[in-house]
C-alpha positions as CSV (number, residue, x, y, z in Angstrom):
1,M,15.7,-41.9,-26.9
2,D,16.5,-42.7,-30.5
3,P,18.6,-40.0,-32.2
4,T,16.2,-39.8,-35.1
5,V,13.4,-38.9,-32.6
6,I,15.4,-36.3,-30.9
7,L,16.4,-34.8,-34.3
8,N,12.7,-34.5,-35.4
9,S,11.9,-32.9,-32.1
10,T,14.7,-30.3,-32.4
11,F,13.6,-29.5,-35.9
12,Q,10.1,-29.0,-35.0
13,T,11.1,-26.8,-31.9
14,G,13.3,-24.8,-34.2
15,L,10.3,-24.2,-36.7
16,L,8.2,-23.2,-33.6
17,I,10.9,-20.8,-32.5
18,K,11.1,-19.3,-36.1
19,Q,7.3,-18.8,-36.1
20,I,7.3,-17.1,-32.5
21,V,10.1,-14.7,-33.6
22,E,7.9,-13.2,-36.2
23,D,5.5,-12.0,-33.6
24,V,7.8,-11.0,-30.7
25,K,7.1,-7.5,-29.2
26,A,10.7,-6.8,-28.1
27,N,14.2,-7.7,-28.9
28,Q,13.2,-8.8,-32.4
29,Q,16.6,-8.7,-33.9
30,Q,18.3,-10.6,-31.1
31,C,15.5,-13.2,-31.2
32,K,15.9,-13.6,-34.9
33,R,19.7,-14.1,-34.6
34,L,19.0,-16.8,-32.1
35,S,16.5,-18.5,-34.4
36,E,18.9,-18.3,-37.5
37,R,21.7,-20.0,-35.4
38,I,19.3,-22.8,-34.4
39,E,18.2,-23.2,-38.0
40,A,21.8,-23.5,-39.2
41,I,22.6,-26.3,-36.6
42,N,19.3,-28.1,-37.4
43,D,19.9,-28.0,-41.2
44,N,23.4,-29.4,-40.7
45,L,22.0,-32.2,-38.5
46,Q,19.3,-33.0,-41.0
47,S,21.9,-33.7,-43.6
48,R,23.6,-36.4,-41.3
49,K,23.1,-39.9,-41.7
50,G,21.1,-41.8,-39.0
51,Q,23.9,-44.3,-38.2
52,E,26.3,-41.5,-37.7
53,L,24.1,-39.8,-35.1
54,K,23.9,-43.0,-33.0
55,R,27.5,-42.7,-32.0
56,P,27.4,-42.4,-28.1
57,E,29.3,-39.1,-27.9
58,L,27.1,-37.5,-30.5
59,K,23.9,-38.8,-28.8
60,K,24.8,-37.0,-25.6
61,S,25.6,-33.8,-27.5
62,L,22.2,-34.3,-29.3
63,D,20.5,-34.4,-26.0
64,N,22.2,-31.3,-24.8
65,F,21.2,-29.4,-28.0
66,S,17.6,-30.6,-27.6
67,H,17.4,-29.2,-24.0
68,C,19.2,-26.0,-25.1
69,I,16.7,-25.1,-27.9
70,Q,13.9,-25.9,-25.6
71,D,15.2,-23.2,-23.2
72,C,15.5,-20.9,-26.2
73,L,11.9,-21.5,-27.0
74,N,10.8,-20.6,-23.5
75,F,12.9,-17.6,-23.5
76,V,11.8,-16.2,-26.9
77,A,8.2,-16.9,-26.2
78,Q,8.1,-14.4,-23.2
79,F,8.7,-11.6,-25.7
80,K,5.4,-12.5,-27.5
81,D,3.2,-12.4,-24.4
82,D,1.6,-9.2,-22.8
83,T,0.8,-6.0,-24.6
84,W,3.7,-4.6,-26.7
85,A,4.2,-1.6,-24.3
86,S,4.4,-3.5,-21.0
87,K,6.8,-6.0,-22.6
88,L,9.1,-3.2,-23.8
89,W,8.9,-1.6,-20.3
90,K,9.9,-5.0,-18.8
91,V,12.7,-5.3,-21.3
92,L,14.2,-2.0,-20.3
93,K,13.9,-2.9,-16.7
94,N,15.9,-6.0,-17.3
95,H,18.5,-4.3,-19.4
96,T,17.2,-6.0,-22.6
97,Y,18.0,-9.5,-21.1
98,K,21.5,-9.1,-22.4
99,D,22.9,-11.8,-20.0
100,Q,20.3,-14.3,-21.0
101,F,20.9,-13.8,-24.7
102,V,24.8,-14.2,-24.1
103,E,24.2,-17.4,-22.2
104,L,22.0,-19.1,-24.8
105,N,24.2,-18.1,-27.6
106,A,27.2,-19.4,-25.7
107,R,25.3,-22.7,-25.1
108,L,24.4,-23.1,-28.8
109,S,27.8,-22.4,-29.9
110,Q,29.1,-25.2,-27.5
111,C,26.4,-27.6,-28.8
112,A,27.6,-26.9,-32.3
113,A,31.1,-27.5,-31.3
114,D,30.3,-30.8,-29.5
115,L,28.2,-32.0,-32.4
116,N,31.4,-31.5,-34.6
117,L,29.1,-30.2,-37.4
118,G,32.0,-28.8,-39.5
119,I,30.4,-25.4,-39.9
120,N,32.0,-22.0,-39.5
121,L,31.3,-21.4,-35.9
122,K,33.1,-18.0,-35.9
123,Q,31.0,-16.7,-38.7
124,I,27.8,-17.9,-37.2
125,F,28.4,-16.9,-33.8
126,D,30.1,-13.6,-34.5
127,H,29.9,-11.6,-31.2
128,T,30.1,-8.3,-33.2
129,L,26.6,-9.1,-34.6
130,D,25.2,-9.7,-31.1
131,G,26.3,-6.1,-30.1
132,K,24.8,-4.6,-33.3
133,D,21.6,-6.6,-32.8
134,Q,21.2,-5.1,-29.2
135,K,21.8,-1.6,-30.5
136,V,19.1,-2.1,-33.2
137,D,16.6,-3.5,-30.6
138,L,17.4,-0.7,-28.2
139,S,16.9,2.1,-30.9
140,Y,13.5,0.5,-31.6
141,I,12.4,0.9,-28.1
142,E,13.9,4.4,-27.9
143,S,11.8,5.3,-30.8
144,K,8.6,4.1,-29.0
145,I,9.3,6.0,-25.7
146,D,6.3,8.3,-26.0
147,K,3.9,5.4,-26.9
148,I,5.3,3.2,-24.2
149,A,4.8,5.9,-21.5
150,E,1.3,6.7,-22.8
151,A,0.3,2.9,-22.7
152,I,1.9,2.5,-19.2
153,E,-0.2,5.4,-18.1
154,K,-3.3,3.9,-19.4
155,T,-2.8,0.7,-17.6
156,N,-2.2,2.7,-14.3
157,A,-5.3,4.9,-15.0
158,Q,-7.5,3.3,-12.2
159,Q,-4.5,3.9,-9.7
160,C,-4.6,7.6,-10.6
161,E,-8.4,8.1,-11.0
162,Q,-8.4,10.8,-8.1
163,Y,-5.8,12.8,-10.0
164,K,-7.2,12.6,-13.5
165,N,-8.6,16.2,-13.4
166,N,-5.2,17.7,-12.3
167,R,-3.7,18.2,-15.7
168,E,-0.4,19.6,-14.4
169,Y,0.1,16.7,-12.2
170,M,-0.7,14.1,-15.0
171,K,1.6,16.0,-17.3
172,Q,4.5,15.9,-14.8
173,R,3.7,12.3,-14.1
174,F,4.0,11.4,-17.8
175,Q,7.2,13.3,-18.1
176,S,8.6,11.4,-15.1
177,L,7.7,8.1,-16.7
178,K,9.4,9.1,-19.9
179,Y,12.5,10.2,-18.1
180,S,12.6,6.9,-16.4
181,L,12.6,5.2,-19.7
182,Q,15.3,7.4,-21.0
183,Q,17.4,6.7,-17.9
184,D,17.1,3.0,-18.5
185,I,18.2,3.3,-22.2
186,M,21.2,5.5,-21.1
187,K,22.2,2.9,-18.3
188,I,22.3,0.2,-21.0
189,R,24.4,2.4,-23.4
190,D,26.6,3.8,-20.9
191,P,27.9,1.3,-18.3
192,V,30.1,4.1,-16.6
193,R,27.0,6.2,-16.0
194,A,25.0,3.2,-14.9
195,N,27.5,2.6,-12.2
196,E,27.4,6.1,-11.0
197,I,23.6,5.9,-10.7
198,T,23.9,2.7,-8.7
199,E,26.2,4.4,-6.4
200,E,23.8,7.3,-5.9
201,G,21.1,4.8,-5.2
202,R,23.0,3.6,-2.2
203,E,23.0,7.1,-0.7
204,F,19.2,7.3,-0.7
205,L,15.9,5.8,-1.9
206,H,14.8,6.8,-5.5
207,I,11.0,6.9,-5.9
208,P,10.1,8.2,-9.4
209,Y,7.5,11.1,-9.5
210,Y,5.0,9.0,-11.4
211,D,4.9,6.7,-8.5
212,L,3.7,9.4,-6.1
213,G,0.2,10.8,-5.7
214,L,-0.1,14.4,-4.3
215,K,-2.9,15.3,-2.0
216,Q,-3.2,18.6,0.1
217,R,-0.3,21.0,0.9
218,I,0.7,20.7,4.5
219,G,3.7,23.0,4.6
220,Q,5.6,25.8,2.8
221,G,9.1,27.1,3.0
222,G,11.4,29.5,1.3
223,F,12.0,27.4,-1.7
224,A,9.8,24.4,-1.5
225,D,6.3,23.1,-0.6
226,V,5.5,20.0,1.3
227,Y,2.4,17.9,0.5
228,R,0.7,14.9,2.0
229,G,0.8,12.1,-0.5
230,T,0.9,8.4,-1.3
231,W,3.6,6.2,-2.5
232,L,1.3,4.5,-5.1
233,S,3.1,1.2,-5.7
234,Q,3.6,0.7,-2.0
235,H,0.3,2.1,-0.7
236,H,2.2,4.1,1.9
237,E,1.3,7.6,3.1
238,V,4.3,10.0,2.6
239,A,5.4,13.6,2.8
240,I,6.4,15.0,-0.5
241,K,8.7,18.0,-0.9
242,L,8.5,19.9,-4.2
243,I,11.2,22.3,-4.8
244,R,10.3,25.4,-6.8
245,I,12.4,25.1,-9.9
246,Q,13.5,28.9,-9.9
247,Y,15.3,28.3,-6.7
248,L,17.1,25.1,-7.7
249,D,20.8,26.1,-8.0
250,D,23.7,23.8,-7.2
251,T,23.9,24.8,-3.6
252,I,20.3,24.1,-2.9
253,R,20.5,20.9,-4.9
254,K,23.5,19.6,-2.8
255,D,21.8,20.6,0.5
256,F,18.6,18.8,-0.7
257,V,20.5,15.7,-1.6
258,N,22.2,15.8,1.8
259,E,19.0,16.2,3.6
260,I,17.5,13.2,1.7
261,S,20.6,11.0,2.5
262,L,20.3,11.8,6.1
263,L,16.7,10.9,6.2
264,H,17.5,7.7,4.4
265,L,20.2,6.8,7.0
266,V,17.8,7.5,9.8
267,L,14.8,5.5,8.4
268,A,17.0,2.6,6.9
């Protein structure tokens, strides 16, 4: 393909990315940074003479750049889709898509180097800016935790129709959902704690409270009640043991965790 045609295509794709970034629902700062870097490369290419771009080694690099920004377009566009709350939820569950941003920025940097643009790559692709951008995007999500939890609850309203009159259960369900969001944020900010949680996850299966539907009580013990219930997302009938919080000291907690771990080993 003629280099001029490729150049026009990359320029139009860059403009489209810039427009989409204005409407993204999550990772706004990181998407904006990606768009600015694409624009810097495109602006430099636009100033090049057509004959210079026809050099074989540059033509191949131009092809690579074209493919790269098309991938950037597809990546950024996903943050515009869906409702804002569900998109922020997905972003947290994917740890803000950090690895994908790193990969695309690395590819853009390599494209700029291969095209021999003569621009300051260290300044444009400053990795400290990427870290700051991620913190800004994460802080935005954190500021919206209550609204995200409320919106997710509304989308799950039909699933919880039979429990809607149980205010205490719905309140606890909301708090569980909010806690899950806070845990996701904490895992992104604190890799050490994230590893600890991962290790704990190997000991037993974690099912958040908001994913459980309580039915009738079928048993009662010294410090806990047992209910028949449903694992909502999996449509499984389960037994749910609720500890009365006033009895939850370190010893009881340890015994309870050991009990869960043993059951997990038996059922795994």
